[in-house]
Chimera marker file (.cmm) of the C-alpha trace (Angstrom):
<marker_set name="trace">
<marker id="1" x="47.453" y="169.193" z="-78.091" r="1" g="1" b="0" radius="0.5"/>
<marker id="2" x="48.645" y="166.469" z="-75.717" r="1" g="1" b="0" radius="0.5"/>
<marker id="3" x="51.682" y="168.538" z="-74.675" r="1" g="1" b="0" radius="0.5"/>
<marker id="4" x="49.487" y="171.514" z="-73.835" r="1" g="1" b="0" radius="0.5"/>
<marker id="5" x="47.160" y="169.430" z="-71.676" r="1" g="1" b="0" radius="0.5"/>
<marker id="6" x="50.075" y="167.790" z="-69.879" r="1" g="1" b="0" radius="0.5"/>
<marker id="7" x="51.686" y="171.231" z="-69.351" r="1" g="1" b="0" radius="0.5"/>
<marker id="8" x="48.432" y="172.464" z="-67.772" r="1" g="1" b="0" radius="0.5"/>
<marker id="9" x="48.385" y="169.399" z="-65.511" r="1" g="1" b="0" radius="0.5"/>
<marker id="10" x="52.000" y="170.117" z="-64.494" r="1" g="1" b="0" radius="0.5"/>
<marker id="11" x="51.042" y="173.701" z="-63.551" r="1" g="1" b="0" radius="0.5"/>
<marker id="12" x="48.173" y="172.386" z="-61.435" r="1" g="1" b="0" radius="0.5"/>
<marker id="13" x="50.472" y="169.843" z="-59.728" r="1" g="1" b="0" radius="0.5"/>
<marker id="14" x="52.960" y="172.653" z="-59.119" r="1" g="1" b="0" radius="0.5"/>
<marker id="15" x="50.181" y="174.656" z="-57.468" r="1" g="1" b="0" radius="0.5"/>
<marker id="16" x="49.242" y="171.685" z="-55.269" r="1" g="1" b="0" radius="0.5"/>
<marker id="17" x="52.924" y="171.239" z="-54.340" r="1" g="1" b="0" radius="0.5"/>
<marker id="18" x="53.119" y="174.859" z="-53.181" r="1" g="1" b="0" radius="0.5"/>
<marker id="19" x="49.944" y="174.437" z="-51.130" r="1" g="1" b="0" radius="0.5"/>
<marker id="20" x="51.433" y="171.273" z="-49.595" r="1" g="1" b="0" radius="0.5"/>
<marker id="21" x="54.634" y="173.110" z="-48.674" r="1" g="1" b="0" radius="0.5"/>
<marker id="22" x="52.614" y="175.856" z="-46.999" r="1" g="1" b="0" radius="0.5"/>
<marker id="23" x="50.129" y="173.685" z="-45.110" r="1" g="1" b="0" radius="0.5"/>
<marker id="24" x="51.822" y="170.263" z="-45.022" r="1" g="1" b="0" radius="0.5"/>
<marker id="25" x="52.845" y="170.579" z="-41.376" r="1" g="1" b="0" radius="0.5"/>
<marker id="26" x="49.204" y="170.306" z="-40.355" r="1" g="1" b="0" radius="0.5"/>
<marker id="27" x="49.128" y="166.827" z="-41.917" r="1" g="1" b="0" radius="0.5"/>
<marker id="28" x="52.705" y="165.966" z="-40.983" r="1" g="1" b="0" radius="0.5"/>
<marker id="29" x="52.178" y="166.135" z="-37.235" r="1" g="1" b="0" radius="0.5"/>
<marker id="30" x="49.890" y="163.119" z="-37.418" r="1" g="1" b="0" radius="0.5"/>
<marker id="31" x="51.679" y="161.074" z="-40.075" r="1" g="1" b="0" radius="0.5"/>
<marker id="32" x="55.417" y="160.404" z="-40.035" r="1" g="1" b="0" radius="0.5"/>
<marker id="33" x="55.679" y="159.656" z="-43.782" r="1" g="1" b="0" radius="0.5"/>
<marker id="34" x="53.989" y="162.942" z="-44.689" r="1" g="1" b="0" radius="0.5"/>
<marker id="35" x="56.228" y="164.753" z="-42.195" r="1" g="1" b="0" radius="0.5"/>
<marker id="36" x="59.385" y="163.352" z="-43.795" r="1" g="1" b="0" radius="0.5"/>
<marker id="37" x="58.114" y="164.144" z="-47.300" r="1" g="1" b="0" radius="0.5"/>
<marker id="38" x="57.093" y="167.665" z="-46.224" r="1" g="1" b="0" radius="0.5"/>
<marker id="39" x="60.373" y="168.484" z="-44.510" r="1" g="1" b="0" radius="0.5"/>
<marker id="40" x="62.272" y="167.110" z="-47.525" r="1" g="1" b="0" radius="0.5"/>
<marker id="41" x="60.225" y="169.363" z="-49.785" r="1" g="1" b="0" radius="0.5"/>
<marker id="42" x="60.946" y="172.382" z="-47.608" r="1" g="1" b="0" radius="0.5"/>
<marker id="43" x="64.665" y="171.617" z="-47.656" r="1" g="1" b="0" radius="0.5"/>
<marker id="44" x="64.535" y="171.241" z="-51.436" r="1" g="1" b="0" radius="0.5"/>
<marker id="45" x="62.689" y="174.571" z="-51.777" r="1" g="1" b="0" radius="0.5"/>
<marker id="46" x="65.303" y="176.230" z="-49.583" r="1" g="1" b="0" radius="0.5"/>
<marker id="47" x="68.190" y="174.744" z="-51.605" r="1" g="1" b="0" radius="0.5"/>
<marker id="48" x="66.782" y="175.829" z="-54.968" r="1" g="1" b="0" radius="0.5"/>
<marker id="49" x="66.371" y="179.339" z="-53.565" r="1" g="1" b="0" radius="0.5"/>
<marker id="50" x="69.943" y="179.458" z="-52.276" r="1" g="1" b="0" radius="0.5"/>
<marker id="51" x="71.419" y="178.316" z="-55.596" r="1" g="1" b="0" radius="0.5"/>
<marker id="52" x="68.939" y="180.330" z="-57.704" r="1" g="1" b="0" radius="0.5"/>
<marker id="53" x="67.715" y="177.233" z="-59.509" r="1" g="1" b="0" radius="0.5"/>
<marker id="54" x="64.327" y="176.762" z="-61.094" r="1" g="1" b="0" radius="0.5"/>
<marker id="55" x="61.975" y="174.133" z="-59.807" r="1" g="1" b="0" radius="0.5"/>
<marker id="56" x="62.037" y="170.991" z="-61.983" r="1" g="1" b="0" radius="0.5"/>
<marker id="57" x="58.281" y="171.373" z="-62.457" r="1" g="1" b="0" radius="0.5"/>
<marker id="58" x="58.895" y="174.783" z="-64.038" r="1" g="1" b="0" radius="0.5"/>
<marker id="59" x="61.431" y="173.267" z="-66.444" r="1" g="1" b="0" radius="0.5"/>
<marker id="60" x="58.997" y="170.483" z="-67.314" r="1" g="1" b="0" radius="0.5"/>
<marker id="61" x="56.139" y="172.881" z="-67.969" r="1" g="1" b="0" radius="0.5"/>
<marker id="62" x="58.274" y="175.150" z="-70.174" r="1" g="1" b="0" radius="0.5"/>
<marker id="63" x="59.570" y="172.145" z="-72.124" r="1" g="1" b="0" radius="0.5"/>
<marker id="64" x="56.045" y="170.798" z="-72.653" r="1" g="1" b="0" radius="0.5"/>
<marker id="65" x="54.757" y="174.176" z="-73.819" r="1" g="1" b="0" radius="0.5"/>
<marker id="66" x="57.699" y="174.496" z="-76.221" r="1" g="1" b="0" radius="0.5"/>
<marker id="67" x="56.929" y="171.026" z="-77.619" r="1" g="1" b="0" radius="0.5"/>
<marker id="68" x="53.322" y="172.086" z="-78.164" r="1" g="1" b="0" radius="0.5"/>
<marker id="69" x="54.149" y="175.383" z="-79.861" r="1" g="1" b="0" radius="0.5"/>
<marker id="70" x="57.499" y="177.177" z="-79.584" r="1" g="1" b="0" radius="0.5"/>
<marker id="71" x="55.831" y="180.553" z="-80.081" r="1" g="1" b="0" radius="0.5"/>
<marker id="72" x="53.105" y="179.811" z="-77.562" r="1" g="1" b="0" radius="0.5"/>
<marker id="73" x="51.440" y="182.778" z="-76.031" r="1" g="1" b="0" radius="0.5"/>
<marker id="74" x="48.853" y="182.231" z="-73.355" r="1" g="1" b="0" radius="0.5"/>
<marker id="75" x="45.910" y="180.356" z="-74.837" r="1" g="1" b="0" radius="0.5"/>
<marker id="76" x="45.127" y="178.037" z="-71.942" r="1" g="1" b="0" radius="0.5"/>
<marker id="77" x="42.084" y="177.539" z="-69.824" r="1" g="1" b="0" radius="0.5"/>
<marker id="78" x="40.674" y="180.023" z="-67.346" r="1" g="1" b="0" radius="0.5"/>
<marker id="79" x="41.755" y="178.013" z="-64.304" r="1" g="1" b="0" radius="0.5"/>
<marker id="80" x="45.301" y="177.408" z="-65.532" r="1" g="1" b="0" radius="0.5"/>
<marker id="81" x="45.654" y="181.113" z="-66.343" r="1" g="1" b="0" radius="0.5"/>
<marker id="82" x="45.015" y="182.055" z="-62.707" r="1" g="1" b="0" radius="0.5"/>
<marker id="83" x="46.887" y="179.121" z="-61.197" r="1" g="1" b="0" radius="0.5"/>
<marker id="84" x="49.953" y="180.164" z="-63.223" r="1" g="1" b="0" radius="0.5"/>
<marker id="85" x="49.685" y="183.675" z="-61.792" r="1" g="1" b="0" radius="0.5"/>
<marker id="86" x="49.876" y="182.171" z="-58.288" r="1" g="1" b="0" radius="0.5"/>
<marker id="87" x="52.609" y="179.637" z="-59.073" r="1" g="1" b="0" radius="0.5"/>
<marker id="88" x="54.771" y="182.092" z="-60.994" r="1" g="1" b="0" radius="0.5"/>
<marker id="89" x="54.145" y="185.123" z="-58.822" r="1" g="1" b="0" radius="0.5"/>
<marker id="90" x="56.196" y="188.112" z="-59.894" r="1" g="1" b="0" radius="0.5"/>
<marker id="91" x="58.266" y="188.987" z="-56.848" r="1" g="1" b="0" radius="0.5"/>
<marker id="92" x="61.926" y="189.743" z="-56.538" r="1" g="1" b="0" radius="0.5"/>
<marker id="93" x="64.260" y="186.839" z="-55.860" r="1" g="1" b="0" radius="0.5"/>
<marker id="94" x="65.059" y="188.405" z="-52.483" r="1" g="1" b="0" radius="0.5"/>
<marker id="95" x="61.391" y="188.451" z="-51.382" r="1" g="1" b="0" radius="0.5"/>
<marker id="96" x="60.851" y="184.879" z="-52.489" r="1" g="1" b="0" radius="0.5"/>
<marker id="97" x="63.962" y="183.878" z="-50.519" r="1" g="1" b="0" radius="0.5"/>
<marker id="98" x="62.613" y="185.681" z="-47.417" r="1" g="1" b="0" radius="0.5"/>
<marker id="99" x="59.233" y="183.939" z="-47.802" r="1" g="1" b="0" radius="0.5"/>
<marker id="100" x="61.018" y="180.580" z="-48.156" r="1" g="1" b="0" radius="0.5"/>
<marker id="101" x="62.941" y="181.184" z="-44.923" r="1" g="1" b="0" radius="0.5"/>
<marker id="102" x="59.722" y="182.233" z="-43.183" r="1" g="1" b="0" radius="0.5"/>
<marker id="103" x="57.906" y="179.151" z="-44.488" r="1" g="1" b="0" radius="0.5"/>
<marker id="104" x="60.665" y="176.817" z="-43.282" r="1" g="1" b="0" radius="0.5"/>
<marker id="105" x="60.839" y="178.561" z="-39.895" r="1" g="1" b="0" radius="0.5"/>
<marker id="106" x="57.062" y="178.480" z="-39.401" r="1" g="1" b="0" radius="0.5"/>
<marker id="107" x="56.836" y="174.799" z="-40.270" r="1" g="1" b="0" radius="0.5"/>
<marker id="108" x="59.779" y="173.955" z="-38.025" r="1" g="1" b="0" radius="0.5"/>
<marker id="109" x="58.161" y="175.874" z="-35.172" r="1" g="1" b="0" radius="0.5"/>
<marker id="110" x="54.829" y="174.136" z="-35.781" r="1" g="1" b="0" radius="0.5"/>
<marker id="111" x="56.408" y="170.677" z="-35.776" r="1" g="1" b="0" radius="0.5"/>
<marker id="112" x="58.314" y="171.438" z="-32.576" r="1" g="1" b="0" radius="0.5"/>
<marker id="113" x="55.286" y="172.901" z="-30.776" r="1" g="1" b="0" radius="0.5"/>
<marker id="114" x="53.022" y="170.011" z="-31.736" r="1" g="1" b="0" radius="0.5"/>
<marker id="115" x="55.660" y="167.504" z="-30.657" r="1" g="1" b="0" radius="0.5"/>
<marker id="116" x="55.646" y="168.970" z="-27.136" r="1" g="1" b="0" radius="0.5"/>
<marker id="117" x="51.894" y="168.504" z="-26.779" r="1" g="1" b="0" radius="0.5"/>
<marker id="118" x="51.580" y="164.997" z="-28.204" r="1" g="1" b="0" radius="0.5"/>
<link id1="1" id2="2" r="1" g="1" b="0" radius="0.2"/>
<link id1="2" id2="3" r="1" g="1" b="0" radius="0.2"/>
<link id1="3" id2="4" r="1" g="1" b="0" radius="0.2"/>
<link id1="4" id2="5" r="1" g="1" b="0" radius="0.2"/>
<link id1="5" id2="6" r="1" g="1" b="0" radius="0.2"/>
<link id1="6" id2="7" r="1" g="1" b="0" radius="0.2"/>
<link id1="7" id2="8" r="1" g="1" b="0" radius="0.2"/>
<link id1="8" id2="9" r="1" g="1" b="0" radius="0.2"/>
<link id1="9" id2="10" r="1" g="1" b="0" radius="0.2"/>
<link id1="10" id2="11" r="1" g="1" b="0" radius="0.2"/>
<link id1="11" id2="12" r="1" g="1" b="0" radius="0.2"/>
<link id1="12" id2="13" r="1" g="1" b="0" radius="0.2"/>
<link id1="13" id2="14" r="1" g="1" b="0" radius="0.2"/>
<link id1="14" id2="15" r="1" g="1" b="0" radius="0.2"/>
<link id1="15" id2="16" r="1" g="1" b="0" radius="0.2"/>
<link id1="16" id2="17" r="1" g="1" b="0" radius="0.2"/>
<link id1="17" id2="18" r="1" g="1" b="0" radius="0.2"/>
<link id1="18" id2="19" r="1" g="1" b="0" radius="0.2"/>
<link id1="19" id2="20" r="1" g="1" b="0" radius="0.2"/>
<link id1="20" id2="21" r="1" g="1" b="0" radius="0.2"/>
<link id1="21" id2="22" r="1" g="1" b="0" radius="0.2"/>
<link id1="22" id2="23" r="1" g="1" b="0" radius="0.2"/>
<link id1="23" id2="24" r="1" g="1" b="0" radius="0.2"/>
<link id1="24" id2="25" r="1" g="1" b="0" radius="0.2"/>
<link id1="25" id2="26" r="1" g="1" b="0" radius="0.2"/>
<link id1="26" id2="27" r="1" g="1" b="0" radius="0.2"/>
<link id1="27" id2="28" r="1" g="1" b="0" radius="0.2"/>
<link id1="28" id2="29" r="1" g="1" b="0" radius="0.2"/>
<link id1="29" id2="30" r="1" g="1" b="0" radius="0.2"/>
<link id1="30" id2="31" r="1" g="1" b="0" radius="0.2"/>
<link id1="31" id2="32" r="1" g="1" b="0" radius="0.2"/>
<link id1="32" id2="33" r="1" g="1" b="0" radius="0.2"/>
<link id1="33" id2="34" r="1" g="1" b="0" radius="0.2"/>
<link id1="34" id2="35" r="1" g="1" b="0" radius="0.2"/>
<link id1="35" id2="36" r="1" g="1" b="0" radius="0.2"/>
<link id1="36" id2="37" r="1" g="1" b="0" radius="0.2"/>
<link id1="37" id2="38" r="1" g="1" b="0" radius="0.2"/>
<link id1="38" id2="39" r="1" g="1" b="0" radius="0.2"/>
<link id1="39" id2="40" r="1" g="1" b="0" radius="0.2"/>
<link id1="40" id2="41" r="1" g="1" b="0" radius="0.2"/>
<link id1="41" id2="42" r="1" g="1" b="0" radius="0.2"/>
<link id1="42" id2="43" r="1" g="1" b="0" radius="0.2"/>
<link id1="43" id2="44" r="1" g="1" b="0" radius="0.2"/>
<link id1="44" id2="45" r="1" g="1" b="0" radius="0.2"/>
<link id1="45" id2="46" r="1" g="1" b="0" radius="0.2"/>
<link id1="46" id2="47" r="1" g="1" b="0" radius="0.2"/>
<link id1="47" id2="48" r="1" g="1" b="0" radius="0.2"/>
<link id1="48" id2="49" r="1" g="1" b="0" radius="0.2"/>
<link id1="49" id2="50" r="1" g="1" b="0" radius="0.2"/>
<link id1="50" id2="51" r="1" g="1" b="0" radius="0.2"/>
<link id1="51" id2="52" r="1" g="1" b="0" radius="0.2"/>
<link id1="52" id2="53" r="1" g="1" b="0" radius="0.2"/>
<link id1="53" id2="54" r="1" g="1" b="0" radius="0.2"/>
<link id1="54" id2="55" r="1" g="1" b="0" radius="0.2"/>
<link id1="55" id2="56" r="1" g="1" b="0" radius="0.2"/>
<link id1="56" id2="57" r="1" g="1" b="0" radius="0.2"/>
<link id1="57" id2="58" r="1" g="1" b="0" radius="0.2"/>
<link id1="58" id2="59" r="1" g="1" b="0" radius="0.2"/>
<link id1="59" id2="60" r="1" g="1" b="0" radius="0.2"/>
<link id1="60" id2="61" r="1" g="1" b="0" radius="0.2"/>
<link id1="61" id2="62" r="1" g="1" b="0" radius="0.2"/>
<link id1="62" id2="63" r="1" g="1" b="0" radius="0.2"/>
<link id1="63" id2="64" r="1" g="1" b="0" radius="0.2"/>
<link id1="64" id2="65" r="1" g="1" b="0" radius="0.2"/>
<link id1="65" id2="66" r="1" g="1" b="0" radius="0.2"/>
<link id1="66" id2="67" r="1" g="1" b="0" radius="0.2"/>
<link id1="67" id2="68" r="1" g="1" b="0" radius="0.2"/>
<link id1="68" id2="69" r="1" g="1" b="0" radius="0.2"/>
<link id1="69" id2="70" r="1" g="1" b="0" radius="0.2"/>
<link id1="70" id2="71" r="1" g="1" b="0" radius="0.2"/>
<link id1="71" id2="72" r="1" g="1" b="0" radius="0.2"/>
<link id1="72" id2="73" r="1" g="1" b="0" radius="0.2"/>
<link id1="73" id2="74" r="1" g="1" b="0" radius="0.2"/>
<link id1="74" id2="75" r="1" g="1" b="0" radius="0.2"/>
<link id1="75" id2="76" r="1" g="1" b="0" radius="0.2"/>
<link id1="76" id2="77" r="1" g="1" b="0" radius="0.2"/>
<link id1="77" id2="78" r="1" g="1" b="0" radius="0.2"/>
<link id1="78" id2="79" r="1" g="1" b="0" radius="0.2"/>
<link id1="79" id2="80" r="1" g="1" b="0" radius="0.2"/>
<link id1="80" id2="81" r="1" g="1" b="0" radius="0.2"/>
<link id1="81" id2="82" r="1" g="1" b="0" radius="0.2"/>
<link id1="82" id2="83" r="1" g="1" b="0" radius="0.2"/>
<link id1="83" id2="84" r="1" g="1" b="0" radius="0.2"/>
<link id1="84" id2="85" r="1" g="1" b="0" radius="0.2"/>
<link id1="85" id2="86" r="1" g="1" b="0" radius="0.2"/>
<link id1="86" id2="87" r="1" g="1" b="0" radius="0.2"/>
<link id1="87" id2="88" r="1" g="1" b="0" radius="0.2"/>
<link id1="88" id2="89" r="1" g="1" b="0" radius="0.2"/>
<link id1="89" id2="90" r="1" g="1" b="0" radius="0.2"/>
<link id1="90" id2="91" r="1" g="1" b="0" radius="0.2"/>
<link id1="91" id2="92" r="1" g="1" b="0" radius="0.2"/>
<link id1="92" id2="93" r="1" g="1" b="0" radius="0.2"/>
<link id1="93" id2="94" r="1" g="1" b="0" radius="0.2"/>
<link id1="94" id2="95" r="1" g="1" b="0" radius="0.2"/>
<link id1="95" id2="96" r="1" g="1" b="0" radius="0.2"/>
<link id1="96" id2="97" r="1" g="1" b="0" radius="0.2"/>
<link id1="97" id2="98" r="1" g="1" b="0" radius="0.2"/>
<link id1="98" id2="99" r="1" g="1" b="0" radius="0.2"/>
<link id1="99" id2="100" r="1" g="1" b="0" radius="0.2"/>
<link id1="100" id2="101" r="1" g="1" b="0" radius="0.2"/>
<link id1="101" id2="102" r="1" g="1" b="0" radius="0.2"/>
<link id1="102" id2="103" r="1" g="1" b="0" radius="0.2"/>
<link id1="103" id2="104" r="1" g="1" b="0" radius="0.2"/>
<link id1="104" id2="105" r="1" g="1" b="0" radius="0.2"/>
<link id1="105" id2="106" r="1" g="1" b="0" radius="0.2"/>
<link id1="106" id2="107" r="1" g="1" b="0" radius="0.2"/>
<link id1="107" id2="108" r="1" g="1" b="0" radius="0.2"/>
<link id1="108" id2="109" r="1" g="1" b="0" radius="0.2"/>
<link id1="109" id2="110" r="1" g="1" b="0" radius="0.2"/>
<link id1="110" id2="111" r="1" g="1" b="0" radius="0.2"/>
<link id1="111" id2="112" r="1" g="1" b="0" radius="0.2"/>
<link id1="112" id2="113" r="1" g="1" b="0" radius="0.2"/>
<link id1="113" id2="114" r="1" g="1" b="0" radius="0.2"/>
<link id1="114" id2="115" r="1" g="1" b="0" radius="0.2"/>
<link id1="115" id2="116" r="1" g="1" b="0" radius="0.2"/>
<link id1="116" id2="117" r="1" g="1" b="0" radius="0.2"/>
<link id1="117" id2="118" r="1" g="1" b="0" radius="0.2"/>
</marker_set>
């Protein structure tokens, strides 16, 4: 039971990480530490897309679910069910790569534009 709960928490953290990567620039323009962490996360997301790696959070969640029940089919909570559909969206690798490039470009543009006006 503990593994299942921890796996659900990992999925939720993964969801929050994705939200941070999308909107982190809005916080990063005011705080240097957040900016460095955000840009590092974007670079990491770009690298795992280039090398076709899985996110470490995905590996952790799969491992935890396997420890709970190797034959686990979805039996989780309502919220985790829908968060997983967002985190593990079923798109081609090519589209996800394009979205990653767009996300990095948008955030870079935002940081550069905000720097000019501050």
